[in-house]
N, C-alpha and C positions, 0 to 999 in steps of 0.2 A: 472532621476529616475522615472518620471511620466509615461513613456512608458514602464517600465520594465515588468509590469504584462502582457501587450499586447504582448511584444516580447516573453515572456516565453510561453504564450498560443499558439502563432504561431508556435514556435519550437516544442511544444508537439503535435500539430495537424499535423505537418510535419513528426512526428516520430523521431525527433532528441532529444531524451530524454537526451543523454549525454551532449549536448551543453546547454540544459535548466538547467541541474543539475550544470554544471560548472558556468554559469552566476549567478544563484541564490545563490550558495555558496559564490561567490566572492562579491555579493552585500551585503550579511549579514556580511561578514568579514570586508568589507571596510566601511559600514555604519550601524553598529549594532543598532543604535537608530532610524533607518528609518522604520516605520511600513510597507511601501510598499515592502521593501526587504523581510521581514518575510512573507508577504502575497504571494509574488512570490515563496519563498522557500516552503511554504505549498502546493502550486499548484503542484510543482514537486513531492513532497512527496505523495500527493493524487494520482497522476498518477501512482506512483510505488507501491501503496498499503501499504505504511509504516505509519500506523495510529498512532503509538506511537510517531514517529517523527513529524507527523502532529500536534498532541496535543502539543508537545513542542514548535513548531513554533508559534502556535496561543496563547499559554500562554505568550510567549515573546511579541507578538504583543499587547496583552491586558495589559501587564505591561506598555507599551508605550501609549496605548489608551484604558483606562478602560471601556469607554462607546461605544466601537465599536461593534454595534449589529451584523454585518456580521461575525466578528471574533468570537464573543461569540456563535453565532448559529453554525458555522462550528466546533468550539471546542466541542460543545455538540454532534454533529454528530460523531466526532472522538471518543469521550468517549463511545458513544453507540456502535461503531464498535469494541471497545476494551472491550466490556462487562462490562462497568462501569456505570450502569444505574443511580445510585444516583448522580454521578458527572454530568452526562448528564442532569438529571432533574434540578440540581441546575443552570447550565448554561442556560438552556431553560427558567427557571423561571426568570433569570436575563434579558434575551432578552425581555420577555413580560412585565417585569417591566419597562424597558427602552422604549419599543414600544408595547403598549397593542394591536396594530392592526397588528402585524407581523404574517401573516397567516401561513407561513411555520412553525414557532416556535409553534404557537397555535396547529396546526395539530399534530406535533410530541409529544408535551407535553400532549395533550389530549390522544394520543395513550398510553403513559405511565400511565396516571391516569386510563384509562380503563383497562389496564393490571393488575392493583392492585385493581380493583373494586372500585376505588374512582370515582363513576359515577357523583355525584353532581359537582365536580370540572371539570371533562371532559366536561359535558354538559354546564357548565358556560362558559368555554373557547370557545367551538364550537359555542355557541349562539352568542358570540362576533364576531367570525370568519364569521358566516353566515350573520350577519348584515353588516359587512365590505365587504364581497365578496360573495354575494348571488349566484353567478354563478360558484363557485368553487366546482368541483365534489368531491374532497376529503372531504371537510368540510361537505357537505350534506350527503355523504355516511357514514362517521364516526359518525355524529350526529344521523343518523338513527340507526346504530348499538347500540349506547349507550342507546337510548330510547327503543329499542327492549329489551335490557338486563335488563332494569328496569321495564319492563311490560307496557310501554307506546306504545302499538302496533300500533294504528292507526296514531298517530303523526309520528312514525317511518316510516310507509308506505308513508307518504307525502314526507319525505326527501329522501327515497330510490327512489321514483318516479322522484323527481327532479334531482337527480344524474344521473339516467338512461337517462332522456331526454337530459341532458347536454352532456352526453358521446355518446349516441347512436341515437339521433334524426337525421333524414335525413337532410343532409346539414350541420350538426355540424362538426367542426374540432375536431379530437381526442385531448384530453388534456394529453395524455400519461399516463393515470392512469386507472387501471383495478382492480376490487375487488380481494383481495388476497387469492384466492384458489390455488390449485396446479398449478404451472405456465404452461401455454400453450407455445408451440414454438412460438417465435416472439411475436405477439400480436393477439388479437381477431379479427382484421379486415384483417389480412394479410395471414392467413392460412385457409385451409378448407379440407374437405374430401368428397368423393362421397356420402356417406349416409347423410351427412349434406345438400349437394346440392339437393339430392333427396327429403328430407323432405321439404326444403324451396320451391322448385318448386311446390310440392303438396299443401303446405299451401297457396301459392300465388294463385294457381288455385282455391282452395276452396274459398278464399276471393273474387276473381274475380267473381265466380259464384254467390256468395251471394250479389254481388253489393257493397262490402265493399272496393274495389279498383277500380280505373278508368279503362275504357276499354283499355286505352293506355298501361296498365301494361302487356298486352299480349306479348309485345315485350320483356319485362324484363324476363318473364317466359321462352320464347324461348331461351334467352341468358343463363339462368340457365341450361336448358336442354342440350344445346350444350356443356357447360362446364362439366356437369355431365357425359356425354358419354366419354369425353376425360379423365377425372380424374379416372373414374372407370376402363377404359381400362389400364391406366398407373399404378394405385395404388391399384386396387380392391376397395371394398366398404368402407373400414375403414382406409386406409392409409392416413395419414395427410401430406399435401404438401402445399408449398406457392402458393398464387395466383400470376400468372404471370402478368407483366405489362398490357398485353392485357386483361386478365381476370379482373384485377382491373378496367381498363377503362370501361369494359362491365357491371360489376355488383357492383362496389365499392360503388356506391351511395345508394344501398339498402342492401348490404350484412352485416348481423349481426347488422342491424339497426332496430329501432323501427318504422317499416313501418306502422303497424296498432296496436293500443292499444285498446283493448275491454274494455268497462265499464260494461259488463254483471256481475251481482251479486253484484254490489256496494250497492244496496238498501236492500239486505238481512240482516236484523238486527239481527235475532236470528236463525242462520243456523242449530244448532244441533237439532236432533230429540227429541222432548220432551217425547216420550214414552220409551226411553231407561232408564233402571234401573241402574243408575251409581253406586249405592252402591253395587249392585250385581257384577258389572264389576270389581270394586276394590277388592272385596272379592275373586273373581275368580283369579285375578292377584296374590294376596297374597297366595292363596292356591296352585297355580301351580308354586312352587319354581323352579328356582330363579326369577320368575316373567314373566308370559305371559298369555294373554287372547286375545279374539277377539270379535268384536261387529258388528252385522249386522244392516243395516239401520241407519248408523251413522248420515247422514244429512237429513234434511227435503227435500222433493221431489223438491221443487223449487230451493233451494240452490244447490242441487246436479246438476240439469240441467244447472243452471246458471254458476256454476264453470266449468263444462265440456265445455260449449260454450266459456267461457273465455279462456280456454286452447287451443281450436281449433282456435280461432280468433286472439289471441295476438301473435305477432311475437317476442317472448322473449326466444326462444330456442337457446341460444347463445353458450352453452358449447358443443363442438363436440369432446372432447378428448377421449371419451369412444368408445369402439368397437361396441356396439350394441344399443346405445341409446343416446339421446340428453338431456341436462340438462337445467333447468330454475331455477333461484334462487331469493329469496325474496329481496336480496340486489342488484339485477341486472335486474330489469324489471318485475319480477314475484311478483308483489306487490299489488295485489288487496286487498282492505280493507276486502273483504270476507274471505281471508285466515287468516288474523290476528284476525278476529272475531271468526273463528273456533278455533284457538289456545287459545284465551282467554276463549272461551266457555268451552274448555276441562279442563283448569285449574280450572274454577269455578265449573264444574261438578264433578271433582275428586280432591278435595282439599287435601285429605289424601295422594294422590299419587304425586300431582304436585304443591302443595302450595309453596314449597321451590325451585321449578325448573322452572324458566321462560323459555320461548321458546328461543333457541339459533340459530337454523337454520330452515329454511323452504325451501324446494325445490320440484321440480317435474321432473320426467324422462318420456320421450316418447320413445318407443321401436320400432325398425325396425323389421318387421315381419320376415325378412330373416335371422336375426342375433340372438344374444343371450342376456341374461340378466346379472345381476351383480353377480360376483363370491362371494365366502364365505368371510365374513368380520364381524367385529364389529364396533361400532360407538363411537365417543367421546362425550358421553352424559350420562344422568341418565336414561331417559325413551324415547323410540321410539314410535311414533304413525305413522303407515304406512297405507294409505287407497287408494282404487282404484275407478276410476270414469268412465272408458270406459264401454259402455253397455255390458251386458253379451252375447248378440248375436254375439259379435266380437270374443269371445273365443270358439274355436272349440273343446276344451277338458275341460269340467267342473270339472274334477278331478285334474287338474293341473293349471298352469298359475299364481299361487299366490306366496307364500313365504314358504321356508323351514327354520325352526328355530331349531338350536341345543340347547339342554338343558345344555349347558356347557358354562361357562363364560371365556372370555379372561383372561389370567394370569395378575394379578395386576402389575407385573413388566414389561410387554410389553408396548412399546411406540406406538404412533398412527401409525407410518409407518409400524410396524410389525403387529398389530392386524387388521389394515384396508387394507393392501396391500400385505403382504407377504404370498401369497397363499400356497407355499410349506410348510412353517413353520406352518401355520394354519392347513393344512390337516394332517401333522405329529402329531400335538398336539391332534386333534380330534380323530385320529386313536389310539393314545396312551391311551387316556381317555375313549376309547370305547363309544364315545358320542352318546346318543340317539337323534333322531331328530323328529320334528313335522311338518307335511305338512299341510299347511292351503290353501285350494284351492281358486282360484280367484272367487270373487263375487263382482259385482259392489256395491259400498257403504258399503263394509266391511272394518273395521279398525282392524289392528293387533297392539296390545299394548304390549310392552315387554321391559324388562331390556336391556339397550343398550349394556351391556357387552356380551350378548348372540351372538354367531356367527350365521349368517343367510345369505341366498342367494336367488336370484330369482329362482323360480321353472321353469321347462321346459315350453317353450312358444309355443303355436300353435294358433295364431290369424289370422283372415281373412285378406286378402290384402285390401288395401285402407286407405286413410288418416284418416278417422273418426274411423277406427278400430284399430289404434295403441294403444297398452296398455299404460295407463297413471297411474303412482302411485305418490301420494303426501306424502312426508315425513316431519314430524315435530319432531325435537329433542329438548327435554326439559332438562334443567339442565346440570351439568358438571359431568364427570366421577368421579372425586375426591370427589364430594359432594353428591353423591346419598344416598338414605336411606339404 
């Protein structure tokens, strides 16, 4: 019976599920008090996706071996798949009681505590996990999220940075974990698009000219350009396709990796412009129901320039799922302490507006001048702060290039998928409501602050060609949609 589990796994790998099912049934029937039989049976049930049966097999196993950590953990996962969170948490708690250093259980249990806003317990668990496994991407990333949600922004940046280095450092082996945004096809290292390759080749050339990459990197740039021509011819600028084995061999060591990490702006302690009258800003936001205003000269001149340089120099533009722009995220490399100081500064400057709304998401988008911006959508937050940092000389039409905000909120019963992505439904709704819109033209260092439920979209773009002229917007989302003022 000791080799039963191995035999079952081999049969499943060979695609012989019927024989695996027969053998596991027979084992449980003939030796009902043998834990290995029930473990083998659960393996077959997992492969078939029958998680109710999986739970039954592991419960029987635990009757025979009450302190079996593996069975207890697997039962917790089965309960989770069956949408029984309380049962799952109880079994996970038993696992960490039996083994306080069980990293997988710590991560899943911490995710549950985070989901119900029990941040102290989530942080306590993850602190243990980080001490036991300091090089675990999941532990560092999730600890960063919990610290961010509790307002501990600069410590959060430390853990986000560590997670990114572990996952994306050149020469690192992927740990099979990626931050959980909308899924990309395959994974972040195996797919690409022409506009992504175009951006990366331009950025590497910029870094090479600045002396921030070795001269030998010229060969890598040539490889990117060769692939760019092939992918654009086959798929156009935005079509996503897998990297071929030859392409992986050519650029796999640098593609979507942290090739260069800029430290520009790390020393800017007080980045917000002290001359801004923040009380007037909040009053204008309140006056313009249901909540919108904008601020010029948001950042001090040095902080603005340093942040722009950080965006040019840091190879953190990993998200290529979009048709006209690339994304960089605070939990995946875009983690300069300067960003978190700006977020904290905004909460301090506007306590009436943001006191109860910690920053939930920080990201930046860089736009391809040949393509288009973001379509009409709303966001899952309470308050949006969106600001622009590319020099005004890049914008060929000073009347556009910014943001169009509709003075109409997403219906409260719409879910995220609908108000963020369903363009047809959004446009029908806006037309039905005869929604008025407000165009805020692009200006460098201008921040638009608005109710996150308001539909909005990127205005028409007409920017000069060239890597340094790509439009960059930085977005900070504060609070949750359900808990806004």
